[in-house]
N, CA, C and O of each residue as an XYZ file, in Angstrom:
904
protein
N     178.047     49.892    171.463
C     179.294     50.619    171.672
C     180.323     49.666    172.262
O     180.077     49.042    173.294
N     181.483     49.553    171.603
C     182.527     48.660    172.090
C     183.422     49.374    173.077
O     183.399     50.600    173.180
N     184.213     48.596    173.805
C     185.147     49.171    174.755
C     186.534     48.621    174.503
O     186.692     47.492    174.038
N     187.561     49.444    174.819
C     188.938     49.003    174.683
C     189.320     48.119    175.850
O     188.589     48.044    176.838
N     190.465     47.442    175.749
C     190.943     46.648    176.869
C     191.140     47.494    178.109
O     191.282     48.714    178.032
N     191.146     46.832    179.248
C     191.236     47.548    180.508
C     192.542     48.301    180.676
O     192.636     49.181    181.532
N     193.575     47.970    179.862
C     194.853     48.663    179.957
C     194.833     50.014    179.262
O     195.764     50.804    179.420
N     193.783     50.292    178.492
C     193.681     51.550    177.763
C     193.651     52.725    178.735
O     193.058     52.633    179.811
N     194.292     53.830    178.353
C     194.314     55.011    179.214
C     192.888     55.451    179.533
O     192.088     55.626    178.613
N     192.550     55.632    180.791
C     191.175     56.006    181.149
C     190.776     57.341    180.536
O     191.580     58.271    180.464
N     189.534     57.423    180.100
C     188.991     58.678    179.600
C     188.452     59.505    180.765
O     188.315     59.022    181.889
N     188.151     60.769    180.457
C     187.603     61.649    181.481
C     186.247     61.140    181.973
O     185.931     61.258    183.157
N     185.459     60.584    181.083
C     184.136     60.088    181.482
C     184.269     58.890    182.419
O     183.438     58.713    183.309
N     185.300     58.067    182.232
C     185.543     56.972    183.170
C     185.925     57.515    184.545
O     185.418     57.056    185.569
N     186.819     58.494    184.555
C     187.223     59.089    185.831
C     186.031     59.698    186.555
O     185.904     59.567    187.772
N     185.155     60.366    185.804
C     183.998     61.003    186.431
C     183.048     59.969    187.029
O     182.603     60.127    188.166
N     182.733     58.912    186.278
C     181.825     57.897    186.812
C     182.449     57.202    188.021
O     181.745     56.869    188.974
N     183.753     56.984    187.990
C     184.417     56.354    189.131
C     184.317     57.243    190.371
O     184.090     56.741    191.472
N     184.481     58.541    190.205
C     184.324     59.447    191.343
C     182.887     59.459    191.853
O     182.655     59.519    193.061
N     181.935     59.403    190.948
C     180.528     59.433    191.348
C     180.101     58.138    192.046
O     179.106     58.128    192.772
N     180.834     57.061    191.836
C     180.547     55.816    192.533
C     180.789     55.995    194.027
O     181.829     56.507    194.441
N     179.817     55.567    194.830
C     179.888     55.715    196.285
C     180.139     54.343    196.913
O     179.215     53.536    197.017
N     181.388     54.065    197.337
C     181.713     52.722    197.826
C     180.887     52.275    199.024
O     180.581     51.089    199.151
N     180.521     53.200    199.902
C     179.799     52.800    201.118
C     178.419     52.235    200.807
O     177.954     51.319    201.485
N     177.765     52.778    199.788
C     176.412     52.326    199.449
C     176.374     51.451    198.200
O     175.372     50.785    197.939
N     177.456     51.449    197.431
C     177.467     50.700    196.185
C     176.607     51.313    195.094
O     176.179     50.620    194.172
N     176.351     52.617    195.197
C     175.498     53.312    194.235
C     176.301     54.378    193.486
O     177.433     54.705    193.845
N     175.675     54.906    192.435
C     176.253     56.006    191.674
C     175.519     57.282    192.070
O     174.295     57.354    191.958
N     176.249     58.275    192.525
C     175.616     59.536    192.919
C     175.041     60.242    191.695
O     175.630     60.223    190.614
N     173.877     60.867    191.888
C     173.280     61.669    190.829
C     172.739     60.878    189.661
O     172.825     61.332    188.520
N     172.183     59.703    189.916
C     171.688     58.860    188.821
C     170.651     59.570    187.941
O     170.647     59.389    186.724
N     169.788     60.362    188.542
C     168.704     60.987    187.777
C     169.203     61.954    186.715
O     168.506     62.207    185.733
N     170.396     62.495    186.898
C     170.941     63.484    185.962
C     172.259     63.011    185.366
O     173.010     63.801    184.794
N     172.535     61.717    185.503
C     173.860     61.197    185.173
C     174.230     61.403    183.714
O     175.378     61.728    183.411
N     173.273     61.220    182.799
C     173.668     61.250    181.397
C     174.137     62.627    180.963
O     174.938     62.738    180.034
N     173.650     63.690    181.623
C     174.126     65.027    181.265
C     175.608     65.190    181.588
O     176.370     65.688    180.758
N     176.024     64.777    182.781
C     177.425     64.989    183.159
C     178.345     63.996    182.457
O     179.485     64.339    182.144
N     177.877     62.766    182.201
C     178.703     61.840    181.436
C     178.896     62.342    180.004
O     180.000     62.289    179.462
N     177.826     62.822    179.407
C     177.956     63.424    178.078
C     178.873     64.625    178.101
O     179.661     64.834    177.179
N     178.771     65.423    179.171
C     179.657     66.570    179.312
C     181.111     66.167    179.406
O     181.983     66.846    178.865
N     181.382     65.063    180.093
C     182.760     64.576    180.213
C     183.311     64.147    178.861
O     184.485     64.373    178.568
N     182.474     63.531    178.039
C     182.918     63.142    176.702
C     183.265     64.383    175.880
O     184.308     64.414    175.226
N     182.417     65.392    175.905
C     182.701     66.614    175.159
C     183.965     67.295    175.678
O     184.786     67.767    174.892
N     184.121     67.344    176.994
C     185.322     67.951    177.570
C     186.569     67.168    177.172
O     187.615     67.759    176.905
N     186.461     65.837    177.132
C     187.598     65.004    176.733
C     187.964     65.257    175.273
O     189.143     65.313    174.923
N     186.959     65.408    174.433
C     187.232     65.741    173.033
C     187.956     67.077    172.932
O     188.868     67.232    172.119
N     187.556     68.036    173.749
C     188.234     69.332    173.747
C     189.668     69.204    174.246
O     190.581     69.802    173.677
N     189.868     68.421    175.312
C     191.216     68.209    175.840
C     192.144     67.598    174.793
O     193.330     67.920    174.740
N     191.596     66.716    173.966
C     192.394     66.050    172.945
C     192.516     66.817    171.648
O     193.132     66.332    170.699
N     191.935     68.018    171.588
C     192.009     68.814    170.378
C     191.120     68.328    169.258
O     191.396     68.583    168.085
N     190.047     67.625    169.611
C     189.130     67.079    168.607
C     187.885     67.944    168.416
O     187.081     67.677    167.523
N     187.720     68.967    169.238
C     186.464     69.717    169.300
C     186.787     71.200    169.362
O     187.814     71.602    169.909
N     185.908     71.998    168.801
C     186.102     73.441    168.845
C     184.760     74.141    169.001
O     183.753     73.664    168.478
N     184.729     75.274    169.719
C     183.485     76.059    169.777
C     183.258     76.788    168.473
O     184.207     77.178    167.794
N     181.978     76.974    168.120
C     181.639     77.737    166.926
C     180.781     78.926    167.349
O     180.966     79.462    168.441
N     179.872     79.331    166.520
C     179.052     80.496    166.827
C     177.867     80.109    167.716
O     177.473     78.944    167.750
N     177.317     81.054    168.413
C     176.096     80.909    169.212
C     176.179     79.769    170.227
O     175.195     79.072    170.477
N     177.372     79.590    170.807
C     177.533     78.595    171.853
C     177.497     77.160    171.386
O     177.344     76.247    172.197
N     177.637     76.945    170.085
C     177.639     75.581    169.574
C     179.058     75.020    169.524
O     180.037     75.758    169.642
N     179.149     73.707    169.348
C     180.447     73.045    169.236
C     180.450     72.165    167.996
O     179.402     71.730    167.519
N     181.649     71.914    167.484
C     181.788     71.121    166.270
C     183.084     70.327    166.337
O     184.040     70.747    166.988
N     183.116     69.182    165.667
C     184.338     68.392    165.575
C     185.316     69.059    164.619
O     184.913     69.715    163.659
N     186.612     68.883    164.894
C     187.647     69.334    163.973
C     187.829     68.281    162.891
O     188.131     67.132    163.212
N     187.656     68.628    161.631
C     187.734     67.641    160.554
C     189.104     66.957    160.514
O     190.141     67.590    160.707
N     189.074     65.649    160.258
C     190.302     64.912    160.065
C     191.090     64.609    161.311
O     192.246     64.194    161.231
N     190.477     64.812    162.477
C     191.209     64.565    163.729
C     190.330     63.808    164.716
O     190.060     64.300    165.812
N     189.877     62.603    164.330
C     188.989     61.844    165.217
C     189.761     61.221    166.375
O     190.956     60.955    166.246
N     189.096     60.985    167.499
C     189.743     60.289    168.613
C     189.808     58.798    168.330
O     188.984     58.269    167.584
N     190.776     58.120    168.919
C     190.906     56.678    168.725
C     190.016     55.891    169.672
O     189.718     54.725    169.412
N     189.586     56.512    170.770
C     188.822     55.800    171.790
C     187.363     55.636    171.361
O     186.725     56.598    170.932
N     186.846     54.421    171.477
C     185.489     54.128    171.012
C     184.409     54.793    171.855
O     183.283     54.947    171.382
N     184.709     55.187    173.079
C     183.723     55.913    173.877
C     183.543     57.343    173.363
O     182.477     57.937    173.519
N     184.586     57.881    172.754
C     184.555     59.267    172.304
C     184.160     59.407    170.842
O     183.651     60.451    170.433
N     184.390     58.368    170.056
C     184.185     58.480    168.608
C     182.741     58.771    168.212
O     182.539     59.591    167.315
N     181.704     58.149    168.826
C     180.338     58.478    168.408
C     180.000     59.955    168.581
O     179.319     60.533    167.733
N     180.460     60.569    169.657
C     180.193     61.995    169.858
C     180.922     62.830    168.815
O     180.376     63.803    168.294
N     182.153     62.446    168.514
C     182.905     63.159    167.477
C     182.167     63.075    166.135
O     182.005     64.082    165.446
N     181.725     61.876    165.774
C     181.023     61.694    164.500
C     179.719     62.490    164.474
O     179.367     63.085    163.455
N     179.015     62.496    165.591
C     177.756     63.239    165.674
C     177.990     64.727    165.452
O     177.228     65.383    164.741
N     179.047     65.258    166.062
C     179.335     66.688    165.934
C     180.044     67.017    164.630
O     180.157     68.188    164.265
N     180.523     65.996    163.922
C     181.126     66.232    162.611
C     180.070     66.484    161.543
O     180.360     67.066    160.498
N     178.831     66.038    161.812
C     177.763     66.241    160.831
C     177.457     67.721    160.652
O     177.260     68.198    159.534
N     177.419     68.439    161.769
C     177.195     69.886    161.758
C     177.366     70.394    163.186
O     177.269     69.606    164.127
N     177.618     71.684    163.371
C     177.709     72.226    164.732
C     176.392     72.027    165.481
O     175.310     72.153    164.907
N     176.501     71.719    166.754
C     175.317     71.458    167.577
C     175.366     72.313    168.839
O     176.440     72.644    169.340
N     174.199     72.660    169.336
C     174.122     73.233    170.661
C     174.538     72.207    171.684
O     174.304     71.011    171.507
N     175.158     72.671    172.761
C     175.699     71.731    173.740
C     174.597     70.911    174.386
O     174.759     69.703    174.557
N     173.482     71.529    174.751
C     172.406     70.758    175.379
C     171.863     69.695    174.424
O     171.531     68.589    174.851
N     171.772     70.021    173.149
C     171.348     69.036    172.159
C     172.335     67.874    172.111
O     171.936     66.711    172.056
N     173.624     68.198    172.131
C     174.650     67.159    172.091
C     174.611     66.293    173.343
O     174.734     65.071    173.255
N     174.440     66.915    174.511
C     174.388     66.146    175.758
C     173.227     65.152    175.734
O     173.378     64.002    176.147
N     172.076     65.600    175.251
C     170.902     64.729    175.209
C     171.073     63.599    174.205
O     170.482     62.532    174.368
N     171.877     63.823    173.165
C     172.056     62.806    172.135
C     173.097     61.765    172.523
O     172.915     60.579    172.245
N     174.172     62.182    173.153
C     175.279     61.255    173.401
C     175.299     60.684    174.816
O     175.903     59.638    175.054
N     174.639     61.368    175.760
C     174.752     60.964    177.150
C     174.027     59.698    177.559
O     174.590     58.911    178.320
N     172.799     59.455    177.093
C     172.006     58.336    177.629
C     172.614     56.947    177.436
O     172.279     56.032    178.189
N     173.494     56.759    176.456
C     174.022     55.410    176.202
C     175.361     55.153    176.888
O     175.958     54.095    176.686
N     175.841     56.093    177.690
C     177.211     56.000    178.192
C     177.370     55.178    179.463
O     178.415     54.555    179.652
N     176.377     55.155    180.335
C     176.577     54.588    181.670
C     177.104     53.156    181.628
O     178.092     52.846    182.293
N     176.468     52.292    180.866
C     176.824     50.877    180.901
C     178.222     50.603    180.342
O     179.009     49.927    181.004
N     178.561     51.102    179.145
C     179.915     50.821    178.652
C     181.008     51.426    179.516
O     182.083     50.844    179.656
N     180.744     52.587    180.093
C     181.748     53.197    180.975
C     181.906     52.356    182.238
O     183.025     52.101    182.682
N     180.787     51.926    182.815
C     180.851     51.092    184.010
C     181.591     49.787    183.721
O     182.384     49.331    184.544
N     181.341     49.193    182.573
C     182.005     47.939    182.244
C     183.513     48.120    182.081
O     184.281     47.211    182.395
N     183.934     49.263    181.603
C     185.378     49.533    181.559
C     185.969     49.593    182.973
O     187.043     49.048    183.231
N     185.263     50.251    183.869
C     185.754     50.355    185.241
C     185.828     48.975    185.890
O     186.751     48.691    186.654
N     184.862     48.129    185.586
C     184.878     46.767    186.114
C     186.035     45.978    185.501
O     186.753     45.276    186.212
N     186.216     46.091    184.189
C     187.287     45.361    183.510
C     188.658     45.762    184.029
O     189.569     44.937    184.100
N     188.802     47.033    184.391
C     190.084     47.518    184.887
C     190.291     47.184    186.358
O     191.412     47.277    186.858
N     189.233     46.800    187.055
C     189.341     46.491    188.473
C     189.114     47.675    189.383
O     189.317     47.576    190.593
N     188.687     48.815    188.809
C     188.396     49.989    189.634
C     187.114     49.792    190.440
O     186.980     50.316    191.546
N     186.171     49.031    189.876
C     184.924     48.670    190.544
C     184.725     47.167    190.369
O     184.997     46.621    189.300
N     184.258     46.510    191.406
C     183.948     45.083    191.340
C     182.432     44.896    191.301
O     181.680     45.665    191.900
N     182.003     43.863    190.587
C     180.596     43.465    190.560
C     180.454     42.133    191.285
O     181.193     41.188    191.012
N     179.502     42.064    192.207
C     179.270     40.839    192.967
C     177.852     40.348    192.713
O     176.901     41.105    192.911
N     177.682     39.095    192.277
C     176.321     38.547    192.123
C     175.652     38.408    193.481
O     176.301     38.118    194.485
N     174.365     38.616    193.491
C     173.636     38.608    194.752
C     172.205     38.151    194.497
O     171.683     38.308    193.393
N     171.574     37.585    195.524
C     170.162     37.219    195.437
C     169.344     38.102    196.380
O     169.727     38.336    197.526
N     168.217     38.583    195.871
C     167.286     39.370    196.666
C     166.140     38.470    197.104
O     165.508     37.816    196.275
N     165.873     38.436    198.402
C     164.838     37.578    198.975
C     165.099     36.100    198.668
O     164.182     35.279    198.667
N     166.357     35.786    198.411
C     166.727     34.404    198.130
C     166.275     33.894    196.785
O     166.438     32.710    196.488
N     165.697     34.779    195.946
C     165.123     34.329    194.677
C     165.694     35.050    193.465
O     166.090     34.411    192.490
N     165.740     36.380    193.522
C     166.044     37.181    192.343
C     167.536     37.523    192.301
O     168.104     38.028    193.270
N     168.143     37.237    191.167
C     169.563     37.518    191.008
C     169.770     38.992    190.629
O     169.064     39.529    189.775
N     170.722     39.618    191.259
C     171.080     40.992    190.939
C     172.585     41.128    191.086
O     173.269     40.167    191.434
N     173.096     42.313    190.823
C     174.530     42.559    190.917
C     174.774     43.761    191.811
O     174.153     44.810    191.638
N     175.670     43.608    192.757
C     176.050     44.696    193.648
C     177.414     45.231    193.225
O     178.283     44.470    192.799
N     177.594     46.545    193.346
C     178.863     47.182    193.014
C     179.674     47.386    194.281
O     179.144     47.797    195.314
N     180.956     47.098    194.193
C     181.873     47.271    195.311
C     183.150     47.953    194.818
O     183.497     47.873    193.639
N     183.834     48.617    195.733
C     185.082     49.270    195.361
C     186.098     48.226    194.911
O     186.212     47.150    195.498
N     186.831     48.569    193.857
C     187.801     47.639    193.304
C     189.130     47.651    194.034
O     189.242     48.162    195.148
N     190.127     47.084    193.392
C     191.426     46.869    194.035
C     192.485     47.882    193.633
O     193.592     47.847    194.170
N     192.183     48.777    192.713
C     193.220     49.624    192.129
C     193.526     50.870    192.947
O     194.608     51.443    192.821
N     192.580     51.297    193.788
C     192.713     52.536    194.576
C     192.763     53.782    193.691
O     193.173     54.850    194.145
N     192.346     53.646    192.428
C     192.380     54.813    191.543
C     191.348     55.851    191.942
O     191.580     57.049    191.774
N     190.217     55.414    192.466
C     189.226     56.390    192.905
C     189.790     57.276    194.013
O     189.570     58.488    194.012
N     190.506     56.685    194.945
C     191.095     57.460    196.032
C     192.099     58.474    195.502
O     192.180     59.590    196.015
N     192.857     58.103    194.494
C     193.841     59.025    193.913
C     193.144     60.176    193.203
O     193.562     61.326    193.332
N     192.087     59.879    192.457
C     191.331     60.940    191.789
C     190.709     61.895    192.802
O     190.749     63.113    192.629
N     190.134     61.327    193.861
C     189.500     62.153    194.878
C     190.528     63.037    195.574
O     190.235     64.180    195.922
N     191.725     62.511    195.774
C     192.790     63.309    196.387
C     193.170     64.491    195.490
O     193.437     65.585    195.987
N     193.195     64.277    194.176
C     193.510     65.366    193.250
C     192.436     66.450    193.296
O     192.746     67.642    193.297
N     191.178     66.031    193.332
C     190.076     66.993    193.415
C     190.137     67.750    194.742
O     189.931     68.963    194.779
N     190.415     67.042    195.812
C     190.519     67.689    197.116
C     191.644     68.725    197.131
O     191.479     69.808    197.691
N     192.767     68.405    196.529
C     193.881     69.352    196.489
C     193.477     70.658    195.816
O     193.908     71.736    196.224
N     192.650     70.553    194.786
C     192.206     71.751    194.066
C     191.182     72.530    194.879
O     191.294     73.749    195.014
N     190.180     71.834    195.424
C     189.071     72.509    196.075
C     189.369     72.915    197.518
O     188.898     73.956    197.975
N     190.134     72.116    198.227
C     190.382     72.366    199.658
C     191.742     72.998    199.900
O     191.865     73.942    200.681
N     192.770     72.476    199.226
C     194.132     72.943    199.476
C     194.551     74.097    198.588
O     195.606     74.694    198.803
N     193.731     74.422    197.582
C     194.036     75.563    196.722
C     195.080     75.292    195.665
O     195.667     76.233    195.131
N     195.333     74.025    195.342
C     196.319     73.691    194.316
C     195.853     74.183    192.948
O     194.658     74.198    192.655
N     196.809     74.583    192.119
C     196.498     74.996    190.750
C     196.382     73.747    189.883
O     197.356     73.003    189.763
N     195.246     73.495    189.287
C     195.038     72.216    188.598
C     195.589     72.192    187.186
O     195.653     73.218    186.508
N     195.983     71.012    186.759
C     196.180     70.773    185.335
C     194.798     70.762    184.669
O     193.775     70.600    185.333
N     194.794     70.938    183.358
C     193.524     71.107    182.648
C     192.587     69.927    182.866
O     191.388     70.125    183.065
N     193.107     68.710    182.832
C     192.259     67.530    182.982
C     191.602     67.490    184.358
O     190.408     67.210    184.467
N     192.371     67.768    185.403
C     191.815     67.756    186.764
C     190.814     68.894    186.925
O     189.788     68.733    187.586
N     191.109     70.039    186.323
C     190.178     71.169    186.388
C     188.849     70.813    185.739
O     187.788     71.107    186.290
N     188.904     70.177    184.562
C     187.680     69.780    183.872
C     186.912     68.745    184.678
O     185.688     68.821    184.787
N     187.626     67.780    185.244
C     186.982     66.741    186.046
C     186.288     67.353    187.264
O     185.157     66.986    187.585
N     186.955     68.273    187.933
C     186.384     68.911    189.121
C     185.184     69.775    188.757
O     184.185     69.791    189.476
N     185.282     70.492    187.643
C     184.160     71.320    187.196
C     182.936     70.465    186.883
O     181.814     70.837    187.225
N     183.146     69.329    186.239
C     182.027     68.440    185.910
C     181.436     67.809    187.159
O     180.219     67.656    187.264
N     182.293     67.441    188.106
C     181.795     66.902    189.377
C     180.935     67.939    190.094
O     179.890     67.610    190.656
N     181.379     69.180    190.070
C     180.584     70.249    190.675
C     179.258     70.429    189.943
O     178.213     70.610    190.568
N     179.312     70.379    188.616
C     178.093     70.549    187.820
C     177.075     69.459    188.093
O     175.874     69.681    187.941
N     177.537     68.289    188.493
C     176.616     67.176    188.752
C     175.731     67.426    189.967
O     174.714     66.755    190.143
N     176.109     68.380    190.799
C     175.325     68.680    191.999
C     175.539     67.696    193.129
O     174.779     67.700    194.098
N     176.558     66.849    193.029
C     176.759     65.800    194.032
C     177.867     66.117    195.031
O     178.106     65.322    195.940
N     178.544     67.241    194.895
C     179.661     67.529    195.796
C     179.288     67.458    197.283
O     180.116     67.015    198.079
N     178.079     67.876    197.696
C     177.740     67.737    199.118
C     177.829     66.294    199.624
O     178.030     66.078    200.820
N     177.684     65.305    198.739
C     177.770     63.907    199.157
C     179.205     63.472    199.456
O     179.430     62.389    199.998
N     180.174     64.322    199.101
C     181.582     64.027    199.353
C     182.090     64.747    200.598
O     183.297     64.905    200.780
N     181.172     65.178    201.447
C     181.534     66.045    202.570
C     182.586     65.398    203.473
O     183.417     66.101    204.049
N     182.560     64.084    203.603
C     183.529     63.424    204.479
C     184.954     63.613    203.965
O     185.883     63.766    204.759
N     185.133     63.602    202.645
C     186.457     63.783    202.062
C     186.724     65.225    201.651
O     187.857     65.696    201.742
N     185.688     65.929    201.200
C     185.822     67.306    200.734
C     184.797     68.148    201.492
O     183.630     68.186    201.103
N     185.207     68.815    202.556
C     184.250     69.574    203.376
C     183.442     70.554    202.525
O     183.991     71.275    201.692
N     182.144     70.565    202.748
C     181.237     71.414    201.971
C     181.213     72.801    202.616
O     180.295     73.133    203.365
N     182.238     73.605    202.313
C     182.408     74.925    202.915
C     182.273     76.006    201.853
O     182.290     75.723    200.656
N     182.138     77.254    202.310
C     182.023     78.367    201.365
C     183.227     78.480    200.432
O     183.028     78.688    199.235
N     184.473     78.353    200.917
C     185.608     78.405    199.993
C     185.570     77.297    198.941
O     185.903     77.533    197.780
N     185.168     76.096    199.342
C     185.068     74.996    198.386
C     183.994     75.291    197.345
O     184.211     75.085    196.151
N     182.853     75.767    197.787
C     181.768     76.107    196.861
C     182.218     77.171    195.875
O     181.963     77.063    194.676
N     182.886     78.199    196.380
C     183.328     79.293    195.517
C     184.359     78.821    194.493
O     184.299     79.207    193.326
N     185.295     77.993    194.926
C     186.316     77.510    193.993
C     185.694     76.598    192.942
O     186.084     76.638    191.775
N     184.737     75.781    193.347
C     184.063     74.914    192.392
C     183.352     75.739    191.323
O     183.389     75.395    190.141
N     182.712     76.817    191.735
C     182.017     77.682    190.776
C     183.003     78.353    189.827
O     182.709     78.527    188.645
N     184.187     78.734    190.348
C     185.207     79.323    189.480
C     185.642     78.334    188.403
O     185.802     78.698    187.237
N     185.829     77.096    188.804
C     186.224     76.071    187.836
C     185.132     75.840    186.798
O     185.426     75.624    185.623
N     183.882     75.882    187.225
C     182.773     75.735    186.287
C     182.822     76.809    185.205
O     182.463     76.560    184.054
N     183.272     78.015    185.587
C     183.318     79.134    184.652
C     184.597     79.164    183.823
O     184.771     80.051    182.986
N     185.503     78.194    184.049
C     186.729     78.142    183.267
C     187.899     78.860    183.876
O     188.913     79.051    183.203
N     187.802     79.274    185.142
C     188.903     79.918    185.840
C     189.782     78.829    186.437
O     189.572     78.403    187.572
N     190.774     78.378    185.661
C     191.584     77.233    186.040
C     192.969     77.604    186.534
O     193.675     76.739    187.054
N     193.388     78.861    186.392
C     194.687     79.277    186.891
C     195.792     79.102    185.866
O     195.577     78.584    184.770
N     196.984     79.549    186.252
C     198.115     79.617    185.328
C     198.589     78.247    184.869
O     199.061     78.112    183.740
N     198.476     77.231    185.713
C     198.993     75.916    185.354
C     198.209     75.276    184.225
O     198.674     74.316    183.610
N     197.036     75.794    183.949
C     196.244     75.280    182.828
C     196.369     76.185    181.605
O     195.543     76.124    180.695
N     197.414     77.030    181.587
C     197.641     77.916    180.458
C     197.814     77.099    179.182
O     198.337     75.985    179.204
N     197.364     77.676    178.071
C     197.436     76.955    176.813
C     196.230     76.082    176.558
O     196.137     75.428    175.519
N     195.303     76.068    177.505
C     194.112     75.235    177.357
C     192.876     76.104    177.157
O     191.801     75.803    177.675
N     193.042     77.184    176.400
C     191.949     78.142    176.256
C     190.719     77.515    175.611
O     189.597     77.747    176.061
N     190.921     76.721    174.562
C     189.784     76.081    173.895
C     189.103     75.113    174.850
O     187.876     75.067    174.932
N     189.913     74.338    175.572
C     189.344     73.389    176.534
C     188.554     74.115    177.600
O     187.457     73.682    177.954
N     189.083     75.207    178.119
C     188.360     75.980    179.140
C     187.039     76.501    178.590
O     186.007     76.438    179.258
N     187.082     77.017    177.360
C     185.869     77.577    176.758
C     184.819     76.493    176.540
O     183.652     76.667    176.891
N     185.240     75.383    175.964
C     184.298     74.295    175.694
C     183.769     73.725    177.000
O     182.566     73.501    177.136
N     184.655     73.487    177.965
C     184.224     72.888    179.227
C     183.282     73.818    179.969
O     182.281     73.362    180.522
N     183.581     75.123    179.992
C     182.682     76.062    180.656
C     181.310     76.062    179.983
O     180.286     76.121    180.664
N     181.282     75.997    178.650
C     180.008     75.930    177.927
C     179.269     74.639    178.248
O     178.064     74.645    178.498
N     180.012     73.526    178.239
C     179.417     72.224    178.544
C     178.859     72.207    179.956
O     177.718     71.798    180.175
N     179.666     72.652    180.913
C     179.267     72.606    182.322
C     178.033     73.457    182.559
O     177.103     73.019    183.236
N     178.008     74.642    182.024
C     176.870     75.519    182.272
C     175.620     75.047    181.536
O     174.507     75.260    182.019
N     175.780     74.418    180.395
C     174.630     73.812    179.716
C     174.100     72.638    180.518
O     172.889     72.449    180.630
N     175.020     71.840    181.082
C     174.587     70.716    181.918
C     173.859     71.212    183.160
O     172.825     70.661    183.541
N     174.396     72.247    183.787
C     173.748     72.804    184.983
C     172.340     73.295    184.650
O     171.397     73.057    185.405
N     172.208     73.982    183.514
C     170.892     74.491    183.120
C     169.904     73.355    182.909
O     168.739     73.451    183.294
N     170.384     72.272    182.288
C     169.496     71.120    182.053
C     169.165     70.410    183.373
O     168.016     70.045    183.621
N     170.188     70.221    184.214
C     169.990     69.493    185.459
C     169.088     70.246    186.429
O     168.355     69.636    187.207
N     169.143     71.572    186.378
C     168.409     72.373    187.355
C     166.904     72.198    187.269
O     166.194     72.503    188.228
N     166.403     71.713    186.140
C     164.951     71.552    186.003
C     164.521     70.115    186.236
O     163.344     69.787    186.083
N     165.464     69.250    186.605
C     165.138     67.853    186.836
C     165.229     67.525    188.302
O     165.983     68.174    189.027
N     164.471     66.520    188.775
C     164.579     66.103    190.171
C     165.908     65.459    190.438
O     166.442     64.744    189.589
N     166.464     65.710    191.640
C     167.730     65.102    192.035
C     167.471     63.794    192.754
O     166.483     63.645    193.473
N     168.398     62.825    192.545
C     168.314     61.563    193.274
C     168.953     61.713    194.619
O     168.988     60.759    195.396
């Protein structure tokens, strides 16, 4: 899978992985279930761009003749163009290959830095560090405004927040986003597609994202958490 230059507009899956990156530890939150939410972000991004539509029995399908230009999104579009698929089937097919190319985009853009390191003075490894762009802080501020301050989100921020909630990692953000009953309740509303008036006109996106999020939650709930 190829990647565009670092100047390319970030996709939703890039934003999600950047939020899941934990600067204090240099780790990615929710590694054990990561491919489900990354795959979900790709499907939600396709819906946001008008490339995807729900069909019967909770399945989704690509809209013919309207492929995305971004190489991170195109394989999922092509996969769903073959025939309508159940969301869990799609997540399992497209999610596992996403982590590395998405991470490399974040590194290329400077959102995350990679530092070479030696373990026990012998083995070479790479450590992740927060980059220079401060984009993660801006994304986190947008999510906080929705969950804590009660701001009405735009569709993209609503989808990003719903996917972050679906990942099961929100408690790890307690320092920035207090893990309170109102926050939990609002996160669940977003998971169900209750995005408010400012996201009007995004009915297909809400429907697809709610289906994606709840399919991801169902899949994640039977797996061990990291």
